[in-house]
C-alpha positions as CSV (number, residue, x, y, z in Angstrom):
1,M,99.9,188.4,119.0
2,D,101.5,191.5,120.6
3,T,102.4,190.5,124.2
4,T,101.5,194.0,125.4
5,L,98.0,193.7,123.8
6,A,97.6,190.2,125.3
7,T,98.5,191.5,128.7
8,R,96.1,194.3,128.5
9,A,93.4,191.9,127.4
10,L,94.1,189.6,130.3
11,S,93.9,192.6,132.7
12,A,90.6,193.7,131.2
13,S,89.1,190.3,131.5
14,T,90.2,190.1,135.2
15,A,88.6,193.5,135.9
16,I,85.4,192.3,134.3
17,A,85.3,189.1,136.3
18,N,85.9,191.0,139.6
19,A,83.2,193.5,138.8
20,A,80.6,190.8,137.7
21,L,81.1,189.0,141.0
22,T,80.9,192.0,143.3
23,V,78.6,194.6,141.6
24,D,74.9,194.1,142.0
25,D,73.9,196.3,139.0
26,P,74.4,194.4,135.6
27,G,74.4,197.8,133.9
28,E,77.6,198.8,135.7
29,V,79.3,195.6,134.4
30,L,78.2,196.3,130.9
31,E,79.6,199.8,131.1
32,L,82.9,198.4,132.2
33,I,82.9,195.8,129.5
34,V,82.3,198.3,126.7
35,R,84.9,200.7,128.1
36,K,87.5,198.0,128.3
37,A,86.6,196.9,124.7
38,A,87.0,200.4,123.4
39,E,90.4,200.8,125.1
40,L,91.7,197.4,123.8
41,A,90.7,198.2,120.2
42,E,91.8,201.9,120.6
43,A,88.4,202.9,119.3
44,D,86.6,206.2,119.5
45,L,83.3,204.5,120.4
46,G,82.3,201.1,121.8
47,L,78.8,199.6,122.1
48,V,77.3,196.6,123.8
49,M,74.1,195.5,122.1
50,A,71.6,193.0,123.4
51,S,69.5,190.7,121.2
52,G,65.7,190.9,121.5
53,A,63.2,188.2,120.8
54,D,62.6,189.7,117.3
55,G,66.3,189.6,116.4
56,Q,66.7,193.3,116.7
57,L,69.6,194.7,118.8
58,T,69.3,197.3,121.5
59,V,72.3,199.4,122.7
60,E,72.6,198.7,126.4
61,A,75.9,200.5,127.2
62,A,78.3,202.8,125.3
63,H,81.7,204.3,125.8
64,G,82.9,207.3,123.7
65,T,81.2,210.2,121.8
66,A,78.3,209.3,119.5
67,G,78.4,211.0,116.1
68,A,82.1,212.2,116.4
69,G,83.0,214.1,113.3
70,A,79.3,214.6,112.4
71,P,78.1,217.7,114.3
72,E,74.5,217.2,113.5
73,Y,74.6,213.9,115.4
74,A,77.1,214.8,118.1
75,A,74.5,215.3,120.8
76,S,72.9,211.9,120.2
77,N,73.1,209.2,122.9
78,P,73.3,205.7,121.4
79,V,72.1,204.0,124.6
80,G,68.6,202.7,123.8
81,L,69.2,202.8,120.1
82,T,67.6,199.9,118.2
83,L,69.2,198.3,115.2
84,S,67.4,196.2,112.6
85,A,67.5,192.4,112.7
86,R,69.1,192.7,109.2
87,S,71.9,194.9,110.3
88,S,75.5,193.7,110.3
89,A,75.7,193.7,114.1
90,A,72.6,191.6,114.3
91,R,74.0,189.1,111.8
92,V,77.2,188.9,113.9
93,A,75.1,188.2,117.0
94,R,73.1,185.4,115.3
95,R,75.9,183.7,113.4
96,G,78.7,184.1,116.0
97,V,81.2,185.3,113.4
98,P,83.1,188.6,113.8
99,L,83.1,191.3,111.1
100,V,85.5,194.1,110.3
101,V,85.2,196.8,107.5
102,Q,87.2,199.9,106.7
103,D,84.2,202.2,106.3
104,F,80.8,200.8,107.4
105,T,78.9,203.8,105.9
106,S,80.0,202.7,102.4
107,D,80.7,199.0,102.6
108,P,77.8,197.1,101.0
109,R,77.7,194.6,103.9
110,T,77.0,197.3,106.5
111,A,75.9,200.6,104.7
112,P,72.2,199.9,104.3
113,Y,71.5,199.8,108.1
114,V,73.8,202.5,109.5
115,P,71.7,204.6,111.9
116,K,72.1,208.4,111.7
117,E,73.6,208.5,115.2
118,L,76.7,206.6,113.9
119,R,77.3,208.2,110.5
120,G,80.3,210.1,111.8
121,Y,82.3,206.9,112.0
122,G,84.1,204.7,109.4
123,P,86.3,201.8,110.6
124,F,84.1,199.3,112.2
125,A,84.5,195.9,113.9
126,A,81.8,193.7,115.5
127,A,82.3,190.6,117.7
128,P,79.6,188.2,119.0
129,F,78.8,188.8,122.6
130,G,77.9,185.5,124.1
131,T,78.7,181.9,124.6
132,K,78.1,178.8,122.5
133,D,74.8,178.2,124.4
134,R,73.8,181.8,125.0
135,R,74.2,184.4,122.3
136,L,73.5,187.6,124.2
137,G,74.2,190.1,121.4
138,A,77.1,191.9,119.9
139,L,80.1,194.1,121.0
140,T,81.0,196.7,118.4
141,V,83.8,199.3,118.1
142,Y,84.1,202.3,115.8
143,R,86.7,204.9,114.8
144,R,86.1,208.3,113.3
145,R,85.7,208.4,109.5
146,G,89.1,208.7,107.8
147,A,91.0,207.0,110.7
148,A,93.0,203.8,110.1
149,G,91.1,200.6,110.1
150,F,91.2,198.0,112.9
151,E,94.2,195.6,112.7
152,P,93.5,191.8,112.6
153,A,95.3,191.4,115.9
154,S,93.0,193.9,117.5
155,V,89.9,192.3,116.1
156,E,91.2,188.9,117.3
157,V,91.7,190.3,120.8
158,L,88.3,192.0,120.8
159,T,86.5,188.7,119.8
160,A,88.3,186.7,122.5
161,F,87.5,189.5,125.1
162,A,83.8,189.6,124.1
163,T,83.5,185.8,124.5
164,Q,85.3,185.9,127.9
165,A,83.3,188.9,129.1
166,A,80.0,187.3,128.1
167,L,80.9,184.0,129.8
168,V,81.7,185.9,133.0
169,Q,78.3,187.7,132.7
170,V,76.5,184.4,132.3
171,L,78.3,182.9,135.3
172,A,77.6,186.0,137.4
173,E,73.9,185.8,136.5
174,G,74.0,182.2,137.8
175,A,75.8,183.2,141.0
176,T,73.3,186.1,141.5
177,A,70.4,183.7,141.0
178,R,71.8,181.3,143.6
179,R,72.3,184.2,146.1
180,R,68.7,185.3,145.5
181,I,67.4,181.8,146.1
182,A,69.3,181.7,149.3
183,V,67.8,185.0,150.4
184,Y,64.3,183.8,149.5
185,E,64.9,180.6,151.5
186,E,66.1,182.6,154.5
187,R,63.1,185.0,154.2
188,E,60.7,182.0,154.1
189,R,62.4,180.5,157.2
190,L,62.1,183.8,159.1
191,A,58.5,184.2,158.0
192,R,57.7,180.7,159.1
193,D,59.4,181.1,162.5
194,L,57.6,184.5,163.1
195,H,54.3,183.1,162.2
196,D,54.5,179.7,163.8
197,V,56.4,180.7,166.9
198,L,56.2,184.4,167.8
199,V,52.6,185.0,166.7
200,Q,51.3,182.0,168.5
201,R,53.1,182.9,171.7
202,L,51.9,186.5,171.6
203,Y,48.4,185.3,170.9
204,A,48.6,182.9,173.9
205,V,49.8,185.7,176.2
206,G,47.1,188.0,175.0
207,V,44.4,185.4,175.6
208,Q,45.8,184.7,179.1
209,L,45.8,188.4,180.0
210,D,42.3,188.8,178.7
211,L,41.1,185.8,180.8
212,L,42.9,187.2,183.8
213,G,41.2,190.6,183.4
214,R,37.8,188.9,183.2
215,K,38.6,186.6,186.2
216,L,39.6,189.5,188.4
217,G,36.6,191.5,187.3
218,G,35.8,194.2,189.8
219,K,38.8,193.4,192.0
220,L,41.0,195.7,189.9
221,G,41.0,199.5,190.1
222,R,40.0,201.5,187.1
223,Q,43.6,202.5,186.2
224,D,44.8,198.9,186.5
225,S,41.9,197.6,184.3
226,A,42.8,200.3,181.7
227,R,46.5,199.2,181.8
228,L,45.6,195.6,181.3
229,A,43.2,196.4,178.5
230,D,45.9,198.6,176.9
231,A,48.4,195.8,177.2
232,V,46.0,193.4,175.4
233,D,45.4,196.0,172.6
234,Q,49.2,196.5,172.2
235,L,49.6,192.7,171.9
236,D,46.9,192.6,169.2
237,G,48.6,195.5,167.4
238,T,52.0,193.7,167.6
239,I,50.5,190.5,166.2
240,A,49.0,192.5,163.3
241,E,52.5,194.1,162.6
242,V,54.2,190.7,162.7
243,R,51.7,189.3,160.3
244,D,52.3,192.2,158.0
245,T,56.0,191.5,158.2
246,V,55.4,187.8,157.4
247,R,53.4,188.9,154.3
248,A,56.3,191.2,153.3
249,L,58.9,188.5,153.7
250,R,56.8,186.2,151.6
251,D,56.1,188.8,149.0
252,P,57.7,187.2,145.9
253,D,60.2,188.9,143.6
254,P,60.4,187.8,139.9
255,G,61.7,184.2,140.0
256,G,59.9,183.2,143.2
257,Q,56.9,181.0,143.6
258,P,54.0,183.1,144.9
259,S,50.7,181.7,145.9
260,T,47.9,182.3,143.5
261,S,45.8,184.3,146.0
262,D,48.5,187.1,146.5
263,L,48.2,188.8,143.1
264,A,45.5,191.3,144.1
265,A,47.3,192.1,147.4
266,S,50.6,192.5,145.6
267,A,49.0,194.9,143.2
268,H,47.7,197.0,146.0
269,A,51.1,197.0,147.7
270,E,52.9,198.0,144.5
271,V,50.4,200.8,143.8
272,D,50.8,202.1,147.3
273,V,54.6,202.3,147.1
274,A,54.3,204.0,143.7
275,G,51.8,206.5,145.2
276,E,54.2,207.5,148.0
277,L,56.9,208.3,145.4
278,L,54.5,210.0,143.0
279,G,52.7,212.1,145.6
280,Y,49.3,210.8,144.5
281,A,47.5,207.5,144.5
282,P,47.3,205.7,141.2
283,S,43.9,204.3,140.3
284,L,43.8,200.5,140.6
285,K,41.0,198.5,139.0
286,L,40.9,194.7,139.4
287,S,38.6,192.3,137.6
288,G,38.2,188.6,137.0
289,G,39.2,185.6,139.1
290,L,42.7,186.8,140.1
291,A,42.7,184.4,143.1
292,N,42.8,181.5,140.6
293,V,45.7,182.9,138.5
294,P,48.6,180.3,138.4
295,A,51.7,181.2,140.3
296,E,53.9,181.6,137.3
297,S,51.5,183.9,135.5
298,A,51.0,186.0,138.7
299,D,54.8,186.3,138.9
300,H,54.9,187.7,135.3
301,A,52.2,190.2,136.1
302,R,54.0,191.4,139.2
303,A,57.2,192.0,137.2
304,A,55.3,193.9,134.5
305,L,53.5,196.0,137.1
306,R,56.7,196.8,139.0
307,E,58.6,197.8,135.9
308,S,55.7,199.8,134.4
309,L,55.2,201.8,137.7
310,S,58.9,202.3,138.0
311,N,59.0,204.0,134.6
312,V,56.1,206.2,135.6
313,V,57.9,207.3,138.8
314,R,61.3,207.8,137.1
315,H,60.3,209.4,133.7
316,S,56.7,210.5,133.3
317,G,56.0,213.5,135.5
318,A,52.4,212.3,135.2
319,A,49.5,213.7,137.2
320,H,47.3,210.7,136.8
321,T,48.1,207.0,136.5
322,T,45.7,204.1,136.1
323,V,46.4,200.4,136.6
324,R,44.0,197.7,135.3
325,I,44.5,194.0,136.0
326,G,42.0,191.4,134.9
327,S,41.7,187.7,134.1
328,A,39.2,186.7,131.5
329,D,38.8,184.2,128.6
330,G,42.0,182.5,129.4
331,W,44.1,185.7,129.4
332,L,45.7,187.7,132.2
333,S,46.0,191.4,131.3
334,L,47.8,194.3,132.8
335,E,47.5,197.8,131.6
336,V,49.3,200.8,133.0
337,T,48.5,204.2,131.6
338,D,49.7,207.7,132.6
339,D,49.3,211.3,131.2
340,G,52.9,212.2,131.5
341,C,55.6,213.3,129.0
342,G,56.3,209.8,127.7
343,I,59.6,207.9,127.9
344,P,62.5,210.2,126.8
345,G,64.3,209.1,123.7
346,G,67.7,208.8,125.4
347,V,66.5,206.6,128.2
348,T,67.4,202.9,128.0
349,R,64.4,200.6,127.7
350,R,66.2,197.6,129.2
351,G,63.4,196.8,131.7
352,L,60.6,197.2,129.2
353,A,62.6,195.1,126.7
354,H,62.9,192.3,129.3
355,L,59.1,192.5,129.8
356,E,58.5,192.0,126.1
357,E,60.8,189.0,126.2
358,R,59.0,187.7,129.3
359,A,55.6,188.1,127.6
360,T,56.8,186.4,124.4
361,A,58.3,183.5,126.3
362,A,55.0,183.0,128.1
363,G,53.1,182.9,124.8
364,G,51.7,186.5,125.1
365,Y,52.8,190.0,124.1
366,C,53.7,193.3,125.6
367,E,53.0,196.6,123.8
368,V,54.4,200.0,124.8
369,H,52.9,203.2,123.3
370,T,54.5,206.5,124.4
371,S,54.4,210.1,123.2
372,A,55.1,213.5,124.7
373,R,51.5,214.6,124.3
374,R,49.5,211.4,125.3
375,G,51.8,209.9,127.9
376,T,52.6,206.2,128.1
377,R,50.5,203.0,127.9
378,V,51.9,199.6,128.7
379,L,49.8,196.6,127.8
380,F,51.0,193.2,129.1
381,R,49.0,190.1,128.2
382,I,49.7,186.4,128.7
383,P,47.6,183.3,128.5
384,V,46.7,181.4,131.7
385,A,45.7,177.8,132.0
């Protein structure tokens, strides 16, 4: 192997490792991975594709110009593009075996599933993106049609780099999960101390002041009595604020272990936050025995609600939004609808894709219907015990 190429590959892997352990946004790491891959392979375009539960691939990050050499596709953005489960990249992701062809628009192994956004390219190489235990997707590189094909040494380096980058990504996810667990534990400790120590002491002081006011009775002047009553009211207000803080600290994020009775309260909180950002209050309709929803199912519903409302805030421009959450006949259902412009075609659906995977893993399903005229409807349903 060319020593210069090997040195560049080592430098790229080191940069990925540093970014994965210091950057909080996984999207930034993927963008760095695909940029380094394109540079190593001297490619005009690089793509990182993530595998979905149905075997399809979704482009999560890109580096280069989509459709180079094909003017009718030059403005296309490949991020968010979905490839068939039968495409060559999907086969590489499943089998873990790299593939290289001179012209993927004519080679019989690749030609049937070339999306229009990529028809301006010819030389193509794909490497599995993942580890032995976790096959995340595929890392693909392209050169303009008519350019020289990828050399075996470049494909070898690309494959090794894809494996190393994926390993770093998996390890970073584990480190992030451990950090989040530590944060949750610290939040729980703070919440417990606030509730068990501070609230009790404030309550005791308030009771003592109230008793003192009653004992002194008419011995205090009107102003002093008013000050004492005001002090008791302020203590009551402070206790309420501390309890709100305790609830906020214990409000679970995806991956936590919420109590079953918090789902309705969490839904109100999420809708309130979304309302502040939207400038109007979404309609919230709750039904069924939400207090009896198991913790894990409630966690799934929270994640779906948060992601759905996030999409409404970021993309829809809607004037009306309705949230429905209900539990009936062994199913927990969440439906979020808006009358906005739909989800733009160039926007990555990473979050919604994760919800689809989450629903499938829980034995349910997630449907997303979106159009520029009718807005967007997200339906998330999972079975509950």
